C-alpha positions in Angstrom: -131.0 118.4 -92.8 -128.0 117.9 -95.0 -127.6 119.3 -98.4 -127.7 115.8 -99.9 -131.1 115.1 -98.5 -132.6 118.4 -99.8 -131.9 117.4 -103.4 -134.4 115.3 -105.2 -133.5 111.7 -106.2 -133.7 112.7 -109.9 -131.1 115.4 -109.5 -128.8 113.1 -107.5 -129.0 110.2 -110.0 -129.7 111.6 -113.4 -129.7 108.2 -115.2 -131.8 106.4 -112.6 -135.0 106.3 -114.7 -133.3 105.3 -117.9 -132.7 101.6 -118.4 -130.2 100.8 -121.1 -131.5 98.6 -124.0 -130.0 95.1 -123.9 -127.4 94.4 -126.5 -128.4 91.6 -128.8 -125.7 89.0 -129.1 -125.2 87.7 -132.5 -125.2 84.0 -132.7 -123.2 82.1 -135.2 -125.3 80.7 -138.1 -126.1 77.1 -137.3 -125.3 75.0 -140.3 -127.2 71.8 -140.8 -125.5 68.6 -139.7 -123.8 66.6 -142.3 -125.1 63.1 -142.7 -122.7 60.4 -141.3 -122.0 58.0 -144.2 -121.6 55.0 -141.8 -124.9 55.7 -140.1 -126.6 56.4 -143.4 -125.6 53.0 -144.7 -126.9 51.2 -141.6 -130.5 50.8 -142.8 -130.6 47.1 -142.0 -129.2 47.7 -138.5 -132.0 50.4 -137.9 -134.6 48.0 -139.2 -133.4 45.3 -136.8 -133.8 47.9 -134.0 -137.4 48.6 -135.0 -138.1 44.9 -135.2 -137.3 44.6 -131.5 -140.5 46.4 -130.7 -142.6 45.6 -133.7 -143.6 42.5 -135.7 -142.2 42.0 -139.2 -145.7 42.7 -140.7 -145.8 46.1 -139.1 -142.6 47.4 -140.6 -142.6 48.5 -144.3 -140.0 49.8 -146.6 -137.3 52.4 -145.7 -138.8 55.9 -146.3 -136.0 58.3 -145.5 -133.1 59.2 -143.2 -131.9 62.6 -142.0 -129.1 63.8 -139.7 -130.1 65.0 -136.2 -126.6 66.1 -135.2 -122.9 65.1 -135.5 -122.8 61.3 -135.7 -126.5 61.1 -135.0 -129.0 60.0 -137.7 -132.7 58.9 -137.8 -134.0 56.3 -140.2 -137.8 56.1 -140.9 -139.8 53.1 -142.1 -143.4 52.7 -143.2 -145.7 51.6 -140.3 -148.6 49.2 -140.8 -150.1 49.5 -137.3 -153.9 49.6 -136.9 -155.1 53.0 -135.8 -151.8 54.7 -136.9 -152.5 55.5 -140.5 -149.7 57.4 -142.2 -147.4 57.0 -139.2 -143.8 55.8 -139.5 -141.4 53.8 -137.4 -138.1 55.5 -136.6 -134.8 54.4 -135.3 -132.2 56.9 -134.2 -128.6 55.7 -134.5 -125.4 57.2 -133.2 -121.7 56.3 -133.1 -118.7 57.4 -131.1 -115.9 59.4 -132.7 -113.8 57.1 -134.9 -116.1 54.2 -134.1 -117.1 51.8 -136.8 -120.2 50.4 -135.2 -123.5 52.2 -134.8 -125.6 52.2 -131.7 -129.4 52.4 -131.4 -130.5 55.4 -129.3 -134.2 55.2 -129.7 -137.0 53.5 -131.7 -140.7 54.3 -131.9 -143.6 55.7 -134.0 -143.9 59.2 -135.3 -146.6 60.8 -137.5 -145.6 61.6 -141.0 -146.5 65.0 -142.6 -149.5 63.3 -144.2 -150.9 62.1 -140.9 -151.2 65.6 -139.5 -153.3 66.9 -142.4 -157.0 67.1 -141.7 -159.2 65.3 -144.2 -160.8 67.3 -147.0 -163.7 69.4 -145.8 -167.2 68.2 -146.7 -170.3 70.3 -146.6 -172.8 69.4 -143.9 -175.3 68.1 -146.4 -172.8 65.5 -147.6 -171.8 64.5 -144.1 -175.2 63.8 -142.6 -176.3 60.2 -142.7 -179.9 59.3 -143.1 -180.2 58.1 -139.5 -178.9 61.4 -138.3 -181.9 63.3 -139.6 -185.1 63.4 -137.5 -187.2 63.7 -140.6 -185.9 60.4 -142.0 -188.5 57.7 -142.4 -188.1 54.9 -139.9 -189.7 51.5 -140.6 -192.7 50.9 -138.3 -191.1 47.8 -136.8 -188.1 49.9 -135.5 -190.4 52.3 -133.7 -190.9 51.5 -130.1 -194.1 52.4 -128.4 -193.6 53.9 -125.0 -194.3 51.6 -122.1 -196.7 53.1 -119.7 -197.0 51.6 -116.2 -199.9 52.6 -114.0 -200.2 51.0 -110.6 -197.9 48.1 -111.6 -199.9 47.3 -114.7 -198.7 47.9 -118.3 -201.3 49.8 -120.3 -201.9 51.0 -123.9 -199.6 49.5 -126.5 -196.7 48.6 -124.4 -194.6 45.8 -125.5 -193.6 44.2 -122.3 -195.6 42.8 -119.4 -194.5 43.5 -115.8 -192.4 40.9 -114.2 -194.2 41.1 -110.9 -197.4 42.9 -109.8 -196.3 46.0 -107.9 -199.0 45.6 -105.3 -197.9 42.1 -104.3 -194.3 43.4 -104.2 -195.3 46.1 -101.8 -197.3 43.7 -99.7 -194.4 41.2 -99.5 -192.0 43.9 -98.6 -194.3 45.2 -95.7 -195.0 41.8 -94.2 -191.6 41.0 -92.8 -191.4 44.4 -91.1 -194.8 43.9 -89.4 -193.9 40.3 -88.4 -190.7 41.4 -86.6 -192.5 43.7 -84.2 -190.9 46.3 -82.0 -189.3 44.0 -79.6 -191.5 45.2 -76.7 -193.7 42.1 -76.8 -190.9 39.7 -76.3 
């Protein structure tokens, strides 16, 4: 045995069990993007982009625009699409540096802040409809009497008559099987 092996690992490496804390890097504060004046003025161009995917009746007035980055801006318009209450059409525009013409990056539908809010809560007593309650009176004409079938015959207050007598159906089903035979007689 050598002298190095007789020492414990803790003695040989005094800092082995200690892990240094990671140093947090400080990020520069991200300032909000400044709205591009050329893209901000291109409301009609953005509307034309939305009209490529929607009909004129589905696109309402211009709601807002906001910068997404440098030379990148999103315009939002009212949406009148069935099933999409409080949603808005959007068109994201961009332009190249020193470019004078905007380009359409993306168009689509997004929910507005109002679309994501749940409706006002109602107590259960106000939400229940009369037909939801088992205690509600139901007119006698709406009540169906149960149909009871015994041996192919409808009994006691049933509203329908059987289409075919069950016994004759069984007999008809059995006859072809008996008529075929086993094949030994042939």
